[in-house]
FIVEX-910156 format. One record per residue (C-alpha): residue in three letters; x, y, z. Coordinates in steps of 0.1 Angstrom, whole numbers, padded with zeros to 4 digits, always signed. Layout:
N
ALAXYZ...
END
This chain:
698
MET+1000-0249+0114ARG+0979-0257+0083PHE+0941-0249+0081ALA+0929-0264+0049CYS+0898-0249+0035PHE+0870-0265+0014ASP+0836-0253+0003ARG+0804-0271+0013TRP+0808-0294-0017ASP+0842-0305-0006GLU+0860-0285-0034PRO+0893-0271-0022LYS+0898-0234-0016PRO+0930-0215-0007ASP+0943-0224+0028LEU+0938-0198+0056THR+0970-0180+0062GLY+0983-0151+0084ILE+0969-0168+0115THR+0975-0149+0147ALA+0952-0168+0171ALA+0935-0202+0170THR+0916-0218+0199TRP+0900-0252+0197THR+0874-0259+0225THR+0861-0294+0231GLY+0839-0307+0259VAL+0825-0341+0270ASP+0790-0325+0266GLY+0796-0324+0228THR+0811-0289+0225ARG+0833-0285+0194THR+0842-0249+0186LEU+0871-0234+0167GLU+0879-0196+0168VAL+0905-0183+0144THR+0919-0148+0138ALA+0940-0140+0107ILE+0955-0110+0091GLY+0943-0103+0056GLU+0911-0106+0037SER+0900-0141+0030ALA+0876-0156+0006ILE+0864-0180+0033GLY+0826-0176+0038LYS+0798-0191+0058GLY+0793-0228+0053ASP+0829-0234+0042ARG+0849-0261+0060LEU+0882-0257+0079VAL+0902-0289+0084PHE+0932-0291+0108LYS+0950-0315+0132ASP+0945-0310+0169PRO+0974-0312+0194ARG+0971-0350+0195GLY+0975-0352+0157ILE+0938-0361+0151VAL+0921-0346+0120GLN+0892-0323+0128GLU+0867-0307+0105THR+0846-0276+0113ILE+0820-0256+0096VAL+0823-0218+0094VAL+0792-0203+0110SER+0802-0167+0116PRO+0829-0151+0094GLU+0838-0115+0102HIS+0861-0091+0083ARG+0870-0058+0099ARG+0894-0031+0089GLU+0920-0018+0113GLU+0941+0011+0100SER+0958-0003+0069ARG+0950-0040+0073VAL+0920-0063+0073ILE+0914-0087+0103THR+0895-0119+0096SER+0878-0136+0125LEU+0861-0170+0120VAL+0838-0189+0145CYS+0834-0225+0135LYS+0816-0256+0150GLY+0822-0293+0145SER+0810-0305+0112ILE+0788-0331+0129ALA+0764-0302+0132GLU+0754-0306+0095LEU+0733-0336+0106ASP+0710-0312+0122ASP+0699-0302+0087THR+0687-0337+0078PHE+0651-0344+0087ILE+0637-0378+0097GLU+0600-0381+0093ASP+0594-0415+0109LYS+0618-0444+0115ARG+0614-0471+0141ASN+0638-0496+0157ARG+0626-0527+0174SER+0649-0547+0197ALA+0678-0530+0178THR+0714-0527+0188ALA+0731-0493+0190VAL+0749-0501+0156GLN+0715-0508+0140CYS+0699-0477+0154LEU+0729-0455+0143SER+0728-0470+0108LYS+0692-0461+0104ALA+0697-0426+0118LEU+0725-0419+0093GLU+0706-0431+0062GLY+0706-0405+0035THR+0737-0386+0049ARG+0774-0388+0040TRP+0782-0400+0074THR+0791-0437+0082VAL+0790-0458+0114GLY+0823-0458+0132THR+0832-0474+0165VAL+0802-0484+0186GLU+0806-0498+0221GLY+0770-0501+0233ASP+0756-0534+0246GLY+0721-0547+0245THR+0691-0537+0225ALA+0663-0512+0227ASP+0631-0500+0210LEU+0638-0466+0197SER+0618-0444+0173PHE+0629-0414+0153TYR+0598-0393+0147HIS+0599-0357+0132ILE+0635-0351+0144SER+0668-0343+0128ALA+0695-0369+0122LEU+0716-0352+0149GLU+0688-0355+0174ALA+0684-0392+0165VAL+0721-0398+0172GLU+0718-0380+0205ASP+0688-0402+0214ILE+0708-0433+0206ALA+0736-0421+0229ASP+0712-0413+0257THR+0694-0447+0253PHE+0726-0468+0254GLY+0745-0445+0278LEU+0772-0435+0253GLU+0792-0404+0243ILE+0794-0391+0207THR+0826-0384+0188ALA+0834-0379+0152SER+0864-0391+0132TYR+0876-0381+0097LEU+0897-0398+0070MET+0916-0378+0044ASP+0929-0391+0011SER+0965-0400+0007ALA+0973-0366-0008HIS+0955-0347+0020THR+0933-0329-0005ARG+0899-0338+0008ILE+0880-0358+0034ILE+0868-0391+0020ASP+0851-0405+0051ARG+0832-0391+0080ALA+0822-0414+0108ILE+0801-0412+0140ASN+0815-0430+0170LEU+0795-0440+0201VAL+0818-0448+0230LYS+0812-0455+0267ALA+0835-0427+0277GLN+0859-0404+0259GLY+0896-0402+0270ASP+0918-0426+0290GLN+0897-0446+0314ALA+0918-0477+0318SER+0952-0463+0329GLY+0966-0480+0359ILE+0978-0447+0373PRO+0952-0420+0365ARG+0960-0384+0366ARG+0956-0369+0401PHE+0949-0333+0412GLU+0948-0320+0447TYR+0933-0287+0455GLY+0942-0268+0487HIS+0939-0234+0502ASP+0974-0223+0490LEU+0968-0228+0453ARG+0967-0197+0430GLY+0954-0192+0395ILE+0928-0220+0397THR+0891-0212+0394ARG+0870-0236+0415THR+0832-0239+0409VAL+0811-0258+0435ASP+0775-0265+0428ALA+0757-0283+0456THR+0721-0275+0445GLY+0717-0308+0428VAL+0730-0329+0457LYS+0706-0356+0469THR+0713-0376+0500ARG+0682-0398+0499LEU+0668-0414+0468TYR+0635-0431+0463GLY+0637-0458+0436TYR+0608-0466+0413GLY+0607-0492+0385LYS+0582-0502+0359GLY+0546-0492+0365LEU+0520-0518+0371PRO+0494-0520+0342THR+0461-0503+0349THR+0429-0523+0344ASP+0392-0515+0340ASP+0364-0528+0362ASP+0365-0561+0343GLY+0402-0566+0349ASN+0412-0558+0313GLU+0444-0537+0308THR+0436-0502+0296GLY+0471-0496+0281GLY+0482-0472+0309TYR+0504-0477+0339GLY+0497-0470+0376ARG+0517-0474+0407ARG+0554-0482+0401ILE+0573-0510+0418ASP+0598-0502+0445PHE+0622-0522+0467SER+0608-0515+0502ASP+0600-0552+0508ILE+0637-0561+0503ASN+0651-0530+0520ASN+0638-0532+0556GLY+0605-0516+0546LYS+0622-0485+0532PRO+0614-0474+0496TYR+0646-0453+0497VAL+0684-0454+0502GLU+0702-0428+0521ASP+0738-0417+0527LEU+0738-0405+0563ASN+0772-0389+0560ALA+0762-0369+0530THR+0730-0359+0548ALA+0751-0345+0576LEU+0770-0324+0551TRP+0744-0315+0525GLY+0711-0320+0542LEU+0684-0294+0548PRO+0676-0276+0581GLY+0642-0283+0595PRO+0622-0292+0627ALA+0638-0317+0650ILE+0627-0352+0643SER+0634-0385+0660SER+0641-0418+0644MET+0644-0453+0660GLY+0671-0478+0654LYS+0668-0515+0655ASN+0656-0534+0686LEU+0685-0543+0709VAL+0667-0566+0733VAL+0673-0603+0730GLY+0643-0624+0739GLY+0620-0594+0744GLY+0590-0616+0736PHE+0601-0644+0761GLU+0596-0669+0733LYS+0630-0686+0736GLN+0635-0716+0758TYR+0637-0709+0796GLY+0634-0672+0790ASP+0667-0668+0771GLY+0681-0633+0775TRP+0665-0628+0810LEU+0672-0636+0847PHE+0643-0639+0872SER+0640-0635+0909PRO+0634-0660+0924THR+0657-0679+0901GLY+0632-0707+0896ALA+0605-0684+0886PHE+0610-0692+0849LEU+0593-0725+0856ASP+0559-0710+0865ALA+0563-0673+0855LEU+0566-0679+0818VAL+0530-0688+0809LYS+0511-0694+0777LYS+0478-0684+0792ASP+0465-0673+0826GLY+0427-0674+0829THR+0414-0651+0802VAL+0447-0634+0796ASN+0467-0645+0765PRO+0501-0633+0754HIS+0502-0600+0734GLU+0520-0617+0706GLY+0535-0652+0702LYS+0529-0680+0726ILE+0547-0669+0759MET+0543-0640+0783LEU+0559-0632+0816ARG+0538-0632+0848MET+0550-0609+0876GLY+0536-0605+0911THR+0542-0609+0948ASP+0535-0646+0949THR+0570-0660+0944ASN+0557-0695+0938THR+0539-0686+0906CYS+0553-0652+0896ALA+0586-0634+0890LYS+0592-0607+0916GLU+0620-0592+0894ALA+0632-0596+0858TRP+0666-0586+0846SER+0677-0585+0810ASP+0711-0596+0799TYR+0736-0568+0793ILE+0728-0548+0762ASP+0755-0530+0743VAL+0748-0492+0740LYS+0766-0461+0729GLY+0777-0436+0756GLY+0758-0403+0758ARG+0730-0415+0735GLU+0692-0414+0741TYR+0673-0447+0741GLN+0636-0456+0741LEU+0623-0486+0761GLY+0589-0500+0750VAL+0569-0527+0768TRP+0534-0542+0766THR+0518-0548+0800CYS+0484-0560+0813GLY+0473-0556+0849ALA+0450-0581+0865ALA+0435-0554+0888ALA+0433-0516+0891ASN+0456-0495+0913ARG+0486-0516+0907SER+0520-0506+0894LEU+0554-0520+0881ASP+0587-0502+0886ILE+0615-0500+0859ASN+0652-0493+0865ILE+0681-0491+0840THR+0715-0501+0854GLN+0747-0489+0837ASN+0781-0505+0837VAL+0797-0473+0852THR+0804-0461+0887MET+0787-0429+0895TYR+0778-0410+0927PRO+0754-0414+0943THR+0742-0442+0918SER+0744-0451+0882THR+0709-0466+0882ILE+0683-0447+0861THR+0648-0449+0876LEU+0620-0445+0851ASP+0584-0437+0857ASN+0565-0468+0869ILE+0538-0485+0847PRO+0502-0483+0860SER+0480-0513+0856LEU+0453-0515+0829PRO+0428-0543+0824ASN+0439-0548+0787TRP+0472-0549+0770ALA+0487-0514+0768TRP+0519-0501+0752SER+0542-0480+0775VAL+0572-0460+0764ARG+0600-0445+0785ARG+0630-0425+0772PHE+0664-0421+0789THR+0699-0410+0782VAL+0729-0431+0793ASN+0762-0417+0807LYS+0788-0408+0781ASN+0811-0436+0795THR+0784-0462+0795SER+0789-0491+0771ALA+0762-0516+0784ILE+0730-0515+0804ARG+0704-0539+0819ILE+0667-0535+0820ARG+0651-0543+0854PHE+0614-0548+0861LEU+0606-0549+0898ASN+0582-0543+0927PRO+0549-0554+0912THR+0521-0545+0935GLY+0499-0572+0920ILE+0497-0595+0891PHE+0513-0580+0860TYR+0518-0595+0826VAL+0548-0584+0805ASP+0555-0591+0768ASP+0574-0578+0738VAL+0600-0556+0754THR+0620-0534+0730LEU+0650-0510+0733THR+0659-0488+0704GLU+0684-0459+0700VAL+0668-0426+0695THR+0684-0403+0669THR+0671-0367+0670THR+0683-0343+0644SER+0671-0311+0628ILE+0690-0320+0596HIS+0667-0335+0570PRO+0679-0355+0539ALA+0679-0338+0505GLU+0654-0361+0488GLY+0650-0371+0451ILE+0639-0400+0430TYR+0655-0424+0406GLU+0633-0440+0380ASN+0638-0468+0355GLY+0606-0474+0337ASP+0619-0506+0322CYS+0631-0523+0354GLU+0610-0551+0367ASP+0635-0566+0391LYS+0635-0551+0426ALA+0670-0562+0435GLN+0683-0546+0402LEU+0663-0514+0410LEU+0678-0513+0445ALA+0714-0517+0431GLU+0707-0490+0405THR+0693-0466+0430LYS+0724-0471+0453ALA+0747-0464+0424GLU+0727-0433+0414LEU+0728-0421+0450LYS+0766-0425+0451ARG+0768-0402+0421ARG+0743-0376+0433SER+0753-0374+0469THR+0784-0353+0462PRO+0784-0318+0449THR+0795-0311+0413VAL+0829-0295+0414SER+0851-0282+0386TYR+0885-0267+0385GLU+0897-0245+0356ALA+0933-0233+0350ASP+0959-0232+0322VAL+0983-0261+0316LEU+1012-0245+0334THR+0992-0238+0366PHE+0979-0274+0367ALA+1015-0286+0362ARG+1027-0264+0391ALA+0999-0279+0412GLY+1014-0314+0407MET+0991-0327+0380ASN+1005-0345+0350THR+0992-0326+0320SER+1014-0344+0294GLY+0992-0357+0266VAL+0961-0348+0284ALA+0929-0356+0264LEU+0893-0348+0267GLY+0875-0372+0290ASP+0906-0385+0308ARG+0900-0399+0342VAL+0913-0377+0371LEU+0914-0384+0408LEU+0903-0353+0427VAL+0911-0344+0463ASP+0898-0311+0477THR+0913-0304+0511THR+0892-0273+0516PHE+0862-0295+0525THR+0858-0310+0559PRO+0864-0339+0556ASP+0885-0339+0525LEU+0863-0343+0494ARG+0876-0372+0473LEU+0861-0376+0438THR+0866-0395+0406GLY+0864-0368+0379ARG+0873-0363+0343VAL+0888-0337+0320LEU+0855-0320+0312GLN+0868-0294+0287LEU+0899-0284+0268GLU+0903-0249+0255GLU+0935-0255+0235ASP+0956-0227+0221LEU+0967-0243+0188LEU+0996-0218+0184ASP+1009-0219+0220PRO+0999-0251+0239ALA+1012-0237+0272LEU+0983-0212+0272SER+0957-0240+0268VAL+0930-0240+0296ILE+0919-0273+0312THR+0887-0278+0331ILE+0884-0309+0353GLY+0857-0320+0376ASN+0831-0346+0385ILE+0803-0333+0363ILE+0800-0364+0342GLU+0773-0360+0316ARG+0765-0376+0283PHE+0762-0357+0250THR+0729-0343+0262ALA+0734-0330+0297SER+0699-0336+0309SER+0695-0371+0295ARG+0686-0388+0327SER+0660-0363+0338ALA+0646-0363+0303GLU+0644-0401+0304GLN+0626-0399+0337ARG+0602-0373+0324LEU+0595-0397+0295ASP+0588-0425+0320ARG+0561-0402+0335VAL+0547-0396+0301VAL+0544-0434+0295ALA+0528-0439+0328ASN+0501-0414+0319ALA+0498-0424+0283ALA+0464-0441+0287ALA+0448-0411+0303TRP+0463-0388+0277ASN+0453-0411+0249THR+0417-0408+0261SER+0420-0370+0262SER+0436-0371+0227GLN+0406-0391+0214GLN+0382-0366+0229ILE+0401-0338+0214THR+0400-0355+0180GLN+0363-0361+0182ASN+0355-0326+0193ALA+0381-0307+0172SER+0357-0296+0145LYS+0331-0285+0170TRP+0358-0266+0190ASP+0370-0251+0157GLN+0335-0238+0150VAL+0334-0223+0185ALA+0368-0207+0180GLN+0356-0193+0146THR+0325-0180+0163VAL+0346-0163+0189VAL+0367-0147+0161ASP+0337-0136+0141ASN+0319-0121+0170SER+0348-0108+0190ASN+0343-0071+0179ARG+0306-0072+0187TRP+0312-0089+0220ASN+0340-0064+0228THR+0315-0036+0220ALA+0289-0052+0243ALA+0315-0055+0270ASP+0324-0018+0266THR+0287-0010+0267LEU+0283-0031+0298ASP+0312-0013+0315THR+0298+0021+0305LYS+0262+0014+0315ALA+0268-0007+0345SER+0263+0022+0369ASP+0230+0032+0353TRP+0218-0004+0351ASN+0227-0009+0388ASP+0206+0022+0396ALA+0177+0008+0375VAL+0179-0025+0395SER+0178-0005+0428THR+0148+0015+0415LEU+0131-0017+0405ASP+0137-0032+0439SER+0123-0002+0457LYS+0093+0004+0434GLN+0083-0032+0429PRO+0056-0033+0457SER+0038-0002+0443TRP+0042-0014+0408ASP+0027-0048+0418ASP-0003-0030+0433ALA-0007-0010+0401ALA-0006-0042+0381GLU-0033-0057+0403THR-0055-0026+0399VAL-0050-0027+0361ASN-0060-0064+0361ALA-0091-0057+0382LYS-0103-0026+0362LYS-0093-0036+0327ASP-0128-0047+0317GLU-0144-0015+0329TRP-0117+0005+0313THR-0121-0014+0281THR-0158-0006+0281THR-0151+0030+0288ALA-0126+0030+0259GLU-0151+0015+0236THR-0178+0041+0247LEU-0152+0068+0241ALA-0144+0055+0207SER-0182+0053+0197LYS-0191+0087+0211GLN-0160+0105+0200ASP-0175+0119+0168ASP-0206+0132+0187TRP-0185+0146+0214ASP-0161+0162+0189THR-0192+0179+0172ALA-0205+0190+0206ALA-0171+0204+0214GLN-0170+0222+0181THR-0205+0236+0187VAL-0195+0247+0222THR-0164+0264+0207GLY-0184+0281+0179LYS-0212+0292+0202ALA-0191+0302+0231ALA-0192+0339+0224THR-0230+0339+0218TRP-0236+0318+0250ASN-0213+0341+0269ALA-0233+0371+0258ALA-0265+0352+0266ALA-0251+0345+0300VAL-0244+0381+0306THR-0279+0391+0293ALA-0294+0364+0316ALA-0274+0377+0345ASN-0286+0412+0338HIS-0322+0400+0334ALA-0319+0380+0366GLN-0309+0411+0384VAL-0339+0430+0369ILE-0362+0402+0378ARG-0350+0401+0414GLN-0357+0438+0417SER-0392+0436+0400THR-0424+0430+0419GLY-0448+0427+0391GLY-0430+0404+0367VAL-0410+0411+0336THR-0418+0405+0299PHE-0391+0400+0273HIS-0398+0405+0236TYR-0379+0389+0208GLY-0396+0395+0175ASP-0432+0382+0178LEU-0422+0361+0209ALA-0429+0374+0244ILE-0415+0358+0275THR-0431+0366+0308LEU-0413+0359+0341ASP-0436+0362+0370ASP-0451+0337+0395THR-0453+0316+0364ILE-0433+0315+0332SER-0451+0319+0300LEU-0443+0321+0263THR-0465+0340+0239ASP-0463+0341+0201ALA-0486+0343+0172SER-0499+0308+0178GLY-0508+0312+0214THR-0495+0312+0250TRP-0476+0284+0268THR-0473+0282+0306PHE-0445+0262+0324THR-0464+0239+0347ASP-0450+0208+0364GLY-0418+0208+0345ALA-0433+0214+0310PHE-0447+0242+0289VAL-0485+0237+0284LYS-0505+0257+0258GLN-0533+0277+0273ALA-0568+0277+0258PRO-0576+0311+0242THR-0598+0333+0263GLU-0631+0347+0250
END
């Protein structure tokens, strides 16, 4: 088998030889991988191209992404990992291209502008608005495939001499492989099969889907559209009030356990409102009671709904004493709920209810329900009962009224009680404005999602032994799948999901089949639905975007301030952590000392004037007082001696009876009954607190 080699510029290089293994893996999800092992050192490097023909004779081109050369003993082993050359489109950047009401062909042409790829076969229908903004050309091609529901393939054309590829084309097809064969491939999986790997994934199964279409435009207070979208349309008003569709069989298999809940079926009573002529659907006793018992009004009592009600009572001339429904078909062993509106003309009255079954039982097949007490206004009463397993029809019987009773709007519904809850999900199509279309699309989506994804993997020989025709099998071929290990048998329409083909020995090729049918991008539908939600919230987000734009510079300044001050604030935070205990103690001290400090503050405020005057006096007298202090300090020894002398003299004086005279120079001091001072100028006597000079004596 030949593997032609070219450099990235399409210039030929020596073919790869000495090949010992070659595996070509393709998948409907876009997988295109070639793994080659060869003996000998090769000049093939990263970015080179390998061109070969697959088992169906179709030319394939790959890019070498991971070349490896390793030495084993005396030889070199070359291993190459390659991917489909369509990957080179991932290296072409699209800044901004827009498509308005464009077909898939037009969108693809715009996506491939500036590349060496051309538009091949395109099967998409319709038009779409599609923008390519800041994405690669490959991503743009994937967006086209997602938008139009197509799968991507590549095709190559070589020149007549097979020396180089002269054309590379992108194809967008509804489904790869054989989808139109009258006899599709069939595979049946049972317990006795060996060598086949089965993978079951029920995590994504949904048995009830809520469907939502295009959102209703939001408006301001003046009724002007704001550009956003609010509540989405649903199909409840054309689907018996239900905004969802459900597969009950799938719920029984793949639902969720939960608390028991009851649901009501449709009303089985014919003429429960007594509106039909002559009380159609009912028999009365006495038989002529329908002439007077079916009334439009009786005094102040009007029918609960409609124009007619049944009057029952003991007066057989104007009332029905008994009322029997026609036979109602039911299912044996099931629970039913009887509902009836009644109004009693007086208190302490009652009305009996019986259910008769079309079976013979001992002692009786009649089911007696709790009677209905009378109320002055219309009241709704409910009674539940379970019929015998052999019962196929019943009759409702009202009897024994103890006074005037009015009856209206009788219903009978089957009660379904289950602890199996549906696995719920949503289907969204943000472009759908037609409720009938939305309902049909949701049902189709439920059919796809209400079964688990199952895949089976084995080599060609194993599938052949299991009875599957593997001749000429191609990627994407339709396969009918029957799995008898499920109860009941799981029957699916699947496809060939992946081929892992051994190019040297086709018998060793591995096939994966299953019902995991995805487009090129596996999550396209969920991505589309997420985009719908983005569109629905666009107006609010646009407002937020404007606010961000308007405040960006301000917030940048704040951010820069944070950056500039982060060290200082971190230091402050550390200080706070360190000092928190001390500061908490200070707060406690402040709380405990505040009353005394408040008293001190009041004292200061009251005394501040006096204290100010004292301070001023102190300031003005400070020099004098300092001088006095110095004098005291300087004279302290003399005064101390004087004090001692005075003390001694005082002792002498106390002991003297005739007075004492002290002499100091020419000064004489006499201490007697009076004190006198005598010097050269005369004598002074201390009289009345002062010294008075005495007149000289002759």
